[in-house]
Residue, then its C-alpha position, 0 to 999 in steps of 0.5 A: m539229317k534230311q534224306y537229300e543231305a544224306v545223298i549229298k554227304v555220300m557224294e562229298e565223301n566220294c569226290g563229289l560224284a557217284t553212280l546211282g548204284f553206289l548211292n543205293q549201296n551207301v546212302l542208307k548207311v548214313p547215320n541219323c537219317e530216317w527213310k520211312t518209306k518202302t521204296p528208299f531207292a526210288s527216293i534216292r533216284r528222285i533226290v538226285q534229279d533235284e537240280r538245286f543240288f545235283f547234275k547228271i553226267k551220263p546215264g547212271l552217273w550224278a554229281l554235286k553242283s557245288y563240285k561241278d567246276e572241279i569235276l569238269k576239270k578232273y574228268p574229260i566229260k565234255s573235253e576238247k580232247l576227243k580221245e580223252e573223252k572217248e577213253f573216259n566213256h569207254s572205261y566208265y561202261q567197262g567199270l559198270l560191267v565189272e561191278i555188276g559181275n562182281i556183285k553176281n559173284f563172277q570173276t571179272f577180267v579186263p585186258n591189261q592194256d586197259k587196267n590203268k584206265k580210270f573208272l571214276n575215282r579208281t582204276l579198272k585193275e582195282i575193281r577187276t578180280v582176275e589179274y591174268i586171264f585163265n588158261f581155259s583153252y589153247d594159246n590162240i584162243i586165250n590171246r583172242a579172249k584176253t582182248v575182250d573189254v570185259v569177261w565174266f568167269n564162272k567158278r570153274k574158271l570158264p568164260k560165261f559172259m563177254f562184253e565189247v563196249e563200242h563207243t566209237t569203234n568198229i562193231n564188226e571187229s567185236l563180232l569177229k572176236f565172238f565168232d572166234l570164241q563160238d565153241f564155248n558156252i558164252n553169252f556175248y554182248i555188244v554194249a553201245d549207245n542206242n543210236r548204234k543199234r541199227e548198225y549192230e542189227q545190220k552187221i549181225s545179220a550177215d551170214i558169217f555170223d549165223a553161228i553166234k546170232n542167237r547168242t549175241k545181244f545188243l545192250e544200250y548204255y541206258k539199260l546197262s546203267e539201270w542194270h548196274s543200279n538195280s544190281f545193288k538193290i537186288s544184292d541188298i534185298e538178297k542179303g536181308i533174305f539169305y544172310d540175316 
């Protein structure tokens, strides 16, 4: 089997589409396909850019051209219903963050109001590892924390990373959440398209956010997709080092 055929096979078994991270995790497991290269993940990235067979949906997400009509009907990628498209984008990036957290052995939480939203072929509740947020503080603090889009908890069941995905919503509201949680040792991230970075910089520079300014970062979608795909690569390498 040729290498591009292995990529097609994995996508076909995944309803015609896949994240680059998913491909990195599964393509090399396809039998009867040799990867005589020291950089197989770079080869996979190159293969999905072959427009004869594949098309790009968004950063880090690719699909088979032969499934294009079916995929565009199934997923509101470019939909006249703007609300559905926004929801698809928001839950997609939530899903990437949850998968990264799982790879890094954090316990991952998404709000129950989002649990039934789709991350490609699954729901967010199927990939998160924490069903109910841990009671790490007072009720008013917990109630604030459980509205954050994605939370990573450490082994002591304390929040270590918090992410707010700002596809179209108000960045200021997310910063106020972070402000209310400033007394905990948490790294805060606003996740959005790069065209919102200037807006973020203007809002975080307000005096009210001085306490969290140095603990909050802007993470653009493209870098998140790179982080996601590279997390699978690193995980695969570490298994070879530590567990063989």
